[in-house]
MARGU-72228 format. One record per residue (C-alpha): residue in one letter; z, y, x. Coordinates in steps of 0.02 Angstrom, whole numbers, plus 50000, padded with zeros to 5 digits. Each point is the difference from the previous one (the first is absolute). Example, Ala and Ser with C-alpha at 12.3 -4.5 7.8 and 13.67 -1.06 7.14 Angstrom:
MARGU-72228
A503904977550615
S499675017250069
This chain:
MARGU-72228
M532155429756230
I499515004449831
N501254989449868
R498954988249888
K500534987649853
L499874982750054
P499084992149863
V500954988049880
T499784985149917
I500914996849853
I499664984149915
I500834997649800
L499264983449937
V501075001549845
I499735016749916
I500795004349817
S500475017250013
S499375014150130
L500635002250164
C500065012950128
L499874998050191
T501205015150047
Y499944999450192
C499874986950155
C501125006350131
Y499844992550190
R501705001350082
L500285000250189
L501784992950032
T500364998750173
I498995006850149
D500134989450166
R498795009750125
S499684991750160
G498505003250133
K499974982149994
E479864991649584
E498884999249952
E499735013049842
K500744996649831
E498814999349875
E500115012749865
K500764995049827
L499565005849839
I498395010150058
G498214997049978
I500154983449919
G498785002349834
E499334990949891
R500164979850010
D499294985349934
E501044994849836
E499154983750012
T501344984950015
V499934992550175
D501434985849917
V498374986650022
E501094985950044
E500254990749832
F501694992449968
S499774982250045
G501024992049848
V501474995550105
P501365012350028
N500675003550166
S500675018850023
Y500075005450183
I500485018450043
I498645006950103
S500525018950021
K501195013449948
L499965015849980
K501495012449996
V500155014849906
P501465012849972
G501404995449872
Q499644983949884
A498154993449948
I500265000649817
D498334993949920
V498194996350066
D498344997449936
I498284995950057
S498365006050004
G498474995450125
N500425002750155
Y501755010149973
A501654997149938
Y500905013749913
L501974999050033
T501405011549896
N501635002550100
D501655006349937
L499785015850084
G498755008449891
V498424993850100
L498414989349948
Y499214992350165
V498144995150026
I499994987450114
D498354992650077
I500034980250011
K498254994750037
D500914993750177
K501314990449896
E500914997450180
N500175019350037
P500075009849840
S500085019050020
I500555013949903
V498595013349956
G500595011749879
K501655004349889
C500285010249846
K501775005950003
G500955008549858
I499944985549879
N501945001049984
S500824981049940
A498324993350025
N500094980449913
I498484989049944
V498115004950084
I498554993849904
V498305004850065
K498495001749897
D498255005850057
D500425015850097
Y501735003949928
A501664993150024
Y501325000649871
I502015000650055
S501434999849888
Y501685007950031
T501715004749926
E500755011750114
L501955002949969
I500675018850024
S501605004350029
D500335018449924
D501785008949991
N500894981849996
E498544996149833
D498904985650043
Y498244999449912
T498254994550046
V498155003550002
C498994987049988
G498084994549962
F498644995350116
Y498915009350133
I498174996850023
V499355003350180
D498385000850048
I499304987350141
K498275003850025
E500435008650163
K501024986250095
E500765009650132
N500425016349858
P500464992049856
K500485013549874
L501205000649848
I499025005949836
G500944994249873
N501754996549937
Y500294995349817
S501955004749970
T500874989649850
G501715004650017
E501095017150061
N501635004550001
N500574983249932
I500464983150060
K498424992849972
S499114985850102
V498384993450031
Y499754978750029
G498544993050000
L498145008450029
F498494993649958
I498235007550015
E498524990149899
D498215010549967
D500335017849966
Y502014996849959
A501564999550067
Y501594991149904
I501765002750048
N501564995549957
T501265012049984
T501885000649964
V501255013449941
E501864993750027
N501645006649975
E501814990749976
N499514994949822
G498414992350021
E498215003450037
I498265005749927
S498634991750079
K498005000449980
L498444994650042
E498905017250038
I498114999550015
V499265013350087
D498075005450010
L499335001350185
L498485007549964
I500485016650082
K500774995850140
R500885016750029
N500725001349834
P500304981849913
E500495000649835
S500954988649867
V499214989449888
S501464991749912
V501874995250016
Y500634982849943
E501754996149983
V500804984750068
D501614993649989
G501264995950170
L499445005550165
P497974995050023
S499804995050195
G498434994550050
I498165001849918
W498474991950002
V498345005349892
K498444988749989
D498685003149869
D500905003649848
L501724994550037
A501495009250082
C501354988050053
I501895005950032
N501464991750051
I501515007149945
N502014998750031
F501375005749896
Y501705006750077
D501715000349900
Y500545019350020
E501744994249935
K500214986650124
K499005008050130
E498964985950041
Y498344993749980
T499874986249862
K499264983350017
D498595002049863
S498265007350084
K498254999849926
L498335000550013
L499235013149876
I497974998449963
L499235015949928
D498025001549932
I499305013250094
K498245003549925
D500525016649915
K500705008450167
K500755013549840
N500734985549916
P500784986550094
K500494984749881
F501324985350011
L499444985850042
N501264987550038
S501564997550120
Y500884984650089
K501754997950077
I499774997150180
P501544999750147
S501185016750015
S499725012650155
S498114997449992
W499235012750111
S498034997950033
I498514992949903
Y498284994450043
M498764991849881
L498594988050039
G499104989449873
N500894996449849
Y501594999850102
V501455014250043
Y500984997750139
I501725006550000
S501095003350146
S501845001949985
F501674999850100
K501815005749994
K501235007850140
D501674995250027
R500825017550044
E501534992650094
T499144988950116
E498275009149998
K499004983549966
Y498434995349894
N500184988449847
E498984993749858
S498495005150081
I498684992049908
L498134999449960
Q499684999749819
I498334994349938
V499485003849810
D498704993949902
I499015013449900
G498284990649973
E500545000949797
L500795017749985
S500754993549854
D500914985950074
L500705004650160
K500934985750085
I500614996550173
S499064993150132
G500984993950150
S501355008350122
C500314998950187
D501485007150092
I499545011850138
P501315002350136
G500685019650039
G499505012349869
A498324996349933
W499275016949967
E498025004050000
M498414988949991
D498374996650043
S498754985249982
I498594991450090
G499234981849969
G501214994349872
F501485006350102
I501325012649961
Y500475012250148
I501925005249965
S500925014150127
S501694996150018
L501435014149999
S500734988750123
G498535003350115
G498564989750007
I498814990349872
Y499994984849890
I498394991349969
V499924991849802
D498614986349973
V499735003849811
R498344991049979
D501174986849898
S500675014949873
D501324987549938
R500824993750194
P499695016950121
V500924996950169
I500065009050159
V498764993250125
D500205011950146
S501285017150062
L500025012550124
E501335008750059
T500155017450041
S501185014750067
G500095010749871
N500315000249814
S498234995949945
Y499705010949850
D498224995949953
I498484988450048
T498075002749956
I498874987950054
K498025004850033
G498944985950089
N500954988550111
Y501395011950034
G501695006849936
Y500555015950006
I501855002249984
A501115017749969
D501574991250113
G501145015749975
F500715006350188
E498894988550077
G498245009049938
L498474989849962
A499854983650052
I498414991449975
V499864979749979
E498524990050038
L500234987349825
S499064984450060
G498944992250143
R501085000550153
A499474987550124
I501574994050047
E500854999149846
K501925005449985
E501084983749956
K500144999149821
L501525001549924
Y499574994649818
T499234982049978
G499094996249856
N500785004249840
D501624993550033
Q501365015049995
D501494991249986
I500304995050173
N500815012650101
L498975008650123
P500825005350188
P500295017550064
E498835007450127
A500715007150140
F499615017850100
I500695008950105
E499575018650017
V500685008550181
M499875020449995
G500565011850108
D499355014650135
K499174991750128
L499845009150172
S498384991650066
G499004984849939
D501034988749906
Y501645004650104
F501785006649924
Q501045009850088
I501854991650016
K501345011049909
N498975004049869
P499734993149827
V499044985849963
Y499684995349798
F499724982149935
S499595000449809
A499614982049918
G499335012349848
K498324991449999
T500854981149983
F499424995449836
D500434985049900
P498484996149851
D501384995549862
G500965016550033
D501564990250038
D501485008650068
L499924997150193
S501245000750145
Y499635005350177
S500674993950168
W499475007850172
I500294997250181
I499555013150128
D500894996150171
N501074986949956
N500755010849867
Q499984995949822
Y499995009749845
L500014993449810
D499345007049846
K499125015750073
E498295004849934
S499785013350132
F501195008050156
S499975007450165
Y500304992150140
Y500345007050181
F499494991550164
D501055006950137
K498814988650144
Q498304999350028
G499034983749975
E498974988949876
Y501164995049840
E499414987949886
V500505005249818
I500324984149853
L500075003749814
V500234985349873
V500095004149824
S500404987549866
D499825001649797
G501374987449976
E498924984350025
D498635002850129
S500135009650148
S498575009050124
E500035006250182
A499275014150077
T500135004550199
S499475015550088
T500175005750174
V500755018750057
Q499725008150161
V501225011550052
A499935009750168
E501085013450107
I499005013750029
D500485015350106
L499685015349889
P499545016850074
V501665007249924
H501585006850065
A501545003049896
I501605007149994
Q501414991149883
H500895006149870
D501224989349873
F500405006449817
T500764993749831
V498845007449862
E500464998349822
I498595000449864
E500525002949836
Y499284999349814
T500845008949843
L499404994749821
I500455009749863
N499794994949818
N499475013249896
G499764991849856
P499834997649864
G500904981550000
S500724990950110
L499104989150154
K500404982750029
D499294988250144
I499635012550109
K498884995250177
C499885010350133
F498784999250152
M500425010350172
R498965000350145
I500864997750162
P499365000150167
Q499544985250126
T500024998150187
Y498325007150055
Y500034998550203
P500225009850104
F500365012749894
Q501354996649872
I501304983049998
I500944997849841
N501474990150062
N500814999849826
Y500085004749810
T501365000649869
P499555002549812
S501475006349900
I499784986049886
L500224981650026
N498574995249854
T498405002950105
D498544991550097
E498535003950106
V498235000949936
F498425005750077
D498665010649907
K498034998350031
N500005011950167
W501814989050071
N500975014049995
L501904992849975
L500865003449829
I501754996649956
H500084993649804
F501585006649921
Q500594992549834
F501075011349897
E501214989049860
D501005013349931
E499185009449844
L499445018250052
F500495010149842
E499135017449960
G500575013750119
E500834988350137
S499184996850175
L500074985450123
T499634999550177
A499184987150129
S500125002850173
V499864991050173
E500735004950159
T498734994650163
D500514999550184
V498335003850092
T499515003750175
L498725014350021
Y499045007750129
E499375013550084
F498274994850075
N498925006150117
Y498354992550012
E499754994550201
D499065010150113
I499035008449848
E498495005550093
I499714988950133
R500254985749862
S498595008249901
I498995002250142
E500114980850023
S499984996049830
S498165010249955
N499124983750031
L501284990849886
S499224993849817
Y500794989149864
D499904981150008
E498474993349920
G500474993349826
D501735009250001
E500504999749815
D500685017349992
L498185007050034
K499554993449818
I501825001549908
Y500375017550081
T498275010150003
T499785000949825
D500375010349859
D501814999449899
L500875008749889
F499815019150021
V499234995450184
D498205002549946
S499274995550149
D498414996949940
N499915016549921
P498345009950070
K501015016050050
I501194988150111
Y498694989850073
N498955015350033
T501525011250061
A500584984950103
K498034996550075
S499805017050054
L501455002750079
I499854981350118
K498195002050043
D499544988150115
E501844995750052
A500354980049995
R501634999250083
P501294996549887
I501315010050061
E498955015750026
I499544998849822
A501814999349943
K500305014050112
I498385010549915
L500594996249826
Y501925004350038
N499495018350089
Y498995002249833
V501134997749879
V501385008650085
D498845017450048
N499574999849828
L501344993649877
Y501695012549965
Y501464994049925
D500175003349826
F501715009449988
P499925008349822
R499294983249925
A501664988550105
E501165014449922
E499504999149832
K499974980150033
D498244998749948
Y499614981750084
E498374995649887
F499094987950122
L498395004750027
Y498264989550059
A499665004950179
S498345008649950
E501055013249885
I501225001150157
L498605005550100
E499385012249889
R501855008849972
R500364999350198
K501564999149975
G501504988549949
V501544991250025
C500384984350122
A499164988049877
D498525011349985
Y499924999250193
A500054982249998
I498754996449878
L498795010550072
Y500174993450197
T499954982149927
A498365002249890
L499145008750151
L500504986150110
R499414987849882
S498555007849964
A499465000650184
G500534980550024
I501935000550068
P501164990349921
A501315010749917
R501345000449875
L501235009349902
A501934998250048
A501485008849919
G501985001250040
I501645008150043
P499865014250097
V501724996450133
Y499535016450112
T500345011549825
I501434990649967
L500865004050150
F499725019449972
E500804996649823
E501715006649976
E500574986149878
K498894988250099
E499204996549831
I498265002849937
D498884995049857
V498535003850090
G498874988550099
H498375001150093
A498134992750000
W498914996950156
V498594989250070
E499824982350098
V498614999750113
K499254982050081
L499305005250186
P499364988750118
G501244997550153
Y501455006049882
G500034989549824
W500535009149835
I501135015650058
P500575015749905
I499335017850003
D501075010949888
I498515013849995
T500855013349885
V501295005050153
E498295006150085
D500584994950165
N498674992650123
F498884986749978
M501174984750035
S501305010450091
E501854993550002
N500984995849810
Y501765005349995
Y500055000449812
L500744983649976
D499234995149854
I500454985049925
T498554990649893
T500444993449842
E498264999749933
K498214993250080
G498295002049880
P499715012449854
G501274990949891
Y501125017349979
L498485007749946
Y499784987549844
K500445003849831
N499074989549865
T499135010349857
T499094985849955
M500354992549823
D501355003549883
P501344984849992
W499174995549831
S498354995650049
Y499894991950161
Y501224992850113
Y500415005750176
E500494988650135
Y500605009650143
P501695009949988
L499665018049948
H500375013050124
T500935015649986
A499555011450154
G500525017050050
L499555008550162
I500805017950085
């Protein structure tokens, strides 16, 4: 088997100097070997022009009662969203603008994409154009700099939006774009150039008359670090923060700045007013300006001092505070309807504040989501949330026949409000609602919600076993049966309980296996190349879990004691290392985990006969995996016409899942060639499946990406997998390598999820003796955040540094 490098995920949470990963090593310490149909509709083609009139004819009732009615996942993080007519325009952190048909609120669908919008951030739609701010951080020869500004995308053709303009306000410096506002034929953006001694910040006004060549009209220099901007008539309102560059911390001072912009070429100062520090977003309604602000404790990762502040600007010469309201979590972006301000929370969800009495704003409703809610946009009776890794969430704002239980009573917010317990159960299901014994079932209280934002404690009872203070964990059932799961959450004063039922079966899988036992060491070495030293270093290392009947993890031992377990969004297991010692320039440190693992050579039982018997098998009705694992994903552009048309031409009228998987497998094996020169040069830039299809060559990740995309396009659930190639280690003299491997997992009726190593180009579903240890499922090892520089936006998910050979 060809040597590949395992995708390595290193997360350094505190970086005050440069850090370099020199190698990731897998070492085999001991070896004990014993014998022991429907045709899929064509996507993105022939959609045509659609009516732009809004279909949000339902009116907001005046009584907030928020309720999630649908979700739509997109690759990476959903960052910002705007609505125009029947369409939502959503940016993600992978440089894509999505055009989403929202006519059917319960079934939103992607109808168009515009790629190449690197570091996409704020999106604002006006007429036939989308304006998207960006700040792209670029590293070149150990030097960091940015390019920033805003893009203009022509969205007249929904299925084919085109990038037509770019206003670049900064190149080859550390400059960032913060707020963006479009009014009439002008764009207003806040920009800042920072260095270790201070900043230079400006409001830039840009003429949009010629979309392909927007031109600067004027620049107005402001002090401090401007954040949001709102423009109304002849006024521009900007909230500004201040940073102490000697103490390296934000000061307690922030301000609201109001400018007269009637003369676009000559903005003039009108007034300013002190506001709470660490302000973020700004919103203007009538004679009032609403400002969100929050702080984040870097030790506890908790948000505090999260506030909605209201400023009365009715008399521009006499600005004054009107009222304020504490917002649990991190108060972020805002929109309004019917006298209520809707605020997105970085903790996930929205808070609804009644501001009809501006002197006494109060929270009257709230809604929890699973992601980090970066934006909320309202149209008619619906809210649209850019919910980070959870994608787009569509919320009905009012009018449900059966209202959810009211958490907020009247206007009395001095009473303690009880938490709401909620259980999520995840894991691979073989058939229906049944989990397989000896495989991980994941339990999470991530959606549990406290309206006051209080810290919560958790108590779980599963199969008479109690688990305390765990928000999420995995559990292995050894016996089949029906199990009740109980979760009790408490905020210290009140508590609530949730229950769930888990069904576990022992299903005889059509797999023959030969057992092998190994001890494998996974090792990361980190070197500080300077300048300066590093403190409080944290590192996350992916380690394998038991996936019966393919691998069993008997035990693992970290090299240091100060570790704990965490899961990523795909439920891959990571060991969290924390290093107390300071790492000086030129020095290195090592983190390692020794794992005792049982692996299997496996063969699918009577594969030819089994295929005939399984020919009429189909997926269970309502199988969630058909929805989750048949859509496009990072680099897996299964909705690309080239991918879809290729799959369709190969499958023809074939409807049997196993036969479809075999046809597509043989196509990749026959038409893709291993790229030895690229492997030798260690050129491992990740490519989209459609690009790989054109190149017709690649390394293991390319084989896996292309096969996954073709399968998904044909309606076959598939996902990427990666890990440690033990078979390769056995042939190394030192029993040590710094390479890994990637393959595919496919879900087939009668088999469940099975690994298929397509790079080796064996026959479809033939004997697998490669002894690959799975450490990663999903596209996480491909993910690298390139969205926004750290000065212009917060990033709530660990940054993955990945390499694959």
